[in-house]
N, C-alpha and C positions, 0 to 999 in steps of 0.2 A: 501483574501481568507479564508473561514472558515475552521477549521481542522475537518477532518470527525471523527465520533464518532468511536474510535478503542481502543480495549483493549491493554494496553502495556505488553511488553514481558520481559521475564528475559533473554534475549540473551546476552546483555552486561555483566550482572552479572555473567552469567555462563560461559562466556569466561575468565572473570577475576579469577573466582574461579578456573577453570581448571589450571590456572597458579600459583597457591596457595596464590591468594591475597584474605584475608578474610574480611577485614574491608573496605567495599566499601560504601562511601556515595553518595547518591544522592542530589542534589542541585537545588534549583529553587527560583526564586523570583515574587512577585506579585505587583502591584500597580504602574508599569512603566507608564501606560497611565492614570492615574488619574491626576486631577489637583488640589487635596487636600490631606493632610497628607501624612505619610511616605511611603518609599518603604520598604518591607519586604521579608526578605528570610528565608528559611528553609534548613537545611541539616540533612540527616535521613542515619543512618546505621541500617539496618535491618539483621536479623539472616541470614546465609547462607543458612539454611534449615529449613522450617517451613509450617505448614498447617493450614489454617483458612477459615472460611466461606465466609469472606469479601473479599478475594483476588480477585474474579471474578469481584467484583463491582469496583475496583480501576480504575480510569480515570484521564486524565488530569483535574484539579480543574474547569476548565470553563465549562466542560461538565456535571458536577454534581449539583443538586438543594441544597440550603444551608443546609437542613435537613441531607441530605446524606453526604455532605462534613463534618459536624460537627460529625457525628457517625462514618465515616472513620477516620477522624482525632484523635479521641479518641482512636480508635483500633491500629492505627499507633503508636501513642506515647506509648501505653501500651505494644506493640510488641517489638519495637525497642530496639537494643542494646544501642543506644544514638541517642538524637536528639537536635538541636540547632535552636535558632531563632535569626535573626540579624535584626536590625531596623535602619534605616537611615532617619532623619528628614526632613521636607519639605526644611527647611533653609539650609541644606547641599545639598540637590537636587539643589537648586537654585545656590549656590556657585559653585559646582563641575559638574553639570551635571547629567543627569538620568543614562547615561551608566556608569560612574565612581561610582555614588551613588548605583547603583544595585550591581556592583563588590564588593563594600565596605560591603553592607548588607550580600551578600553572604559569603564573608571573616569572618565576624562577627560571622555568623552562624556556619562555620566550625571550627572556634577558640573555640567554645563552646563544641565541641565533645569530650568525652572520652570514650573509647580509641581514639587516633588521627587516623584518617581513613589513609589507605595505598593507596587509589585511590578516584579519584572524578569524578561522572559522572554529567554533568552539562547541564541545558538546554542552548543552543546556545552558551553561552559564554565561555570564558577561564579566568582563574584568575592568571596573571602572579605575583602577590604579595603573592600568597599562594605556598609555596615551596614543592608542592606535585604533583606525576603523575595525570593527569587529562585528561579528553575528554570532548569537547563541542559537544553537539548532537544536530542538528537542529530538531525542533519539539520534543525535549528529553522528554517533558511532557506527549506528546501523545504516544511515541515509548518505553521509558524506565520505568520499574516499580518503581525502586527507586526514580527516578526523579518526576514521577506523584504523589508518596507518599510525596515527599517534596512540591509538588506544593500545595496539599491538607492542609498540616499542616501550610503553609505559608500563605494560603488565609484565612483559619480559624482564625489565630492570628491576620491578619490584618483587617478582618470583625469586629472582636469583638473591636479592637481599634477605628474603624471608627464610631460603635454604640455608644461608651462612649464619643467620639469627638462631636457626634451630640447632646449629652445632654449639652454640653458646648457652643456650637455654633448653635442654632437652626434657622431653617428656610431653611437651603441647604438640608435637607432629606438625610444626609448620611448614616442613618441606613438602607436607603433603595438603594441608588446608590453608597455608599462607596467612594464618591468622584470622580466618572467617569461622563462624560459629557452627563448626561441625559437631557431631554428638561426641566424637574422641577428644575434640579440644575442650568442649564444656565439661566432659569428665575429668580431664587432666586439671582445668582451671578449679574444679571443686575439691580435687584432691591435694594439689600442689599450692594452690592460692595464686594470685596474681604475680607474674614476673614482673622484671624491672621494665620491660618494654610494652605490658599491658596498658591500654588506654583506660585510666582511672575513672574518666567521665563517662564512658560507656556501659550500659547494662550488658550482660550480666556481671562485668568486672567490678562495678561499683558495689553491688551487694556481697562480693566476696573479700571486702576490707583491704 
């Protein structure tokens, strides 16, 4: 089911701020459904009160065009009290599975935050390995402003990585598809076989040997 275009709210953040919790980190990951490259997560702590013209434009990263994502990512990074990006390689994804790898990427992103957050708002998942109060929110990237901002930062960071990888492993058109299963990517996979950064545990890569 496609997520409808909705503007994320500050409801979760406002509830925590009313309890005296100031440093609230939104956390999200991108790249779970890709068949090549890393999974990337971002954690973002925003000021508890600020005004900016770009606030109304924030959405789940999947609902934004690349140019808008890049503009917003720059605004978010400049405004944030802190942000961190965590990266887990295709090799670790194959070793530990995508869910554990996603959680590890999120933990790595949170670990880079200074100051240490007092509370985590996470898209869908919870992070037992992170000893901080937290809440996993279903469709959090659509509903929660801090998580939506994290999704944008993570998406732009991963897209930049995939564009660079496309220069090293040409033919799969990762600059366009970012490692996801487009028709062109699957045709290249069938023609060229798996690259060194394809996820061997994922279908249809596993079938290609």
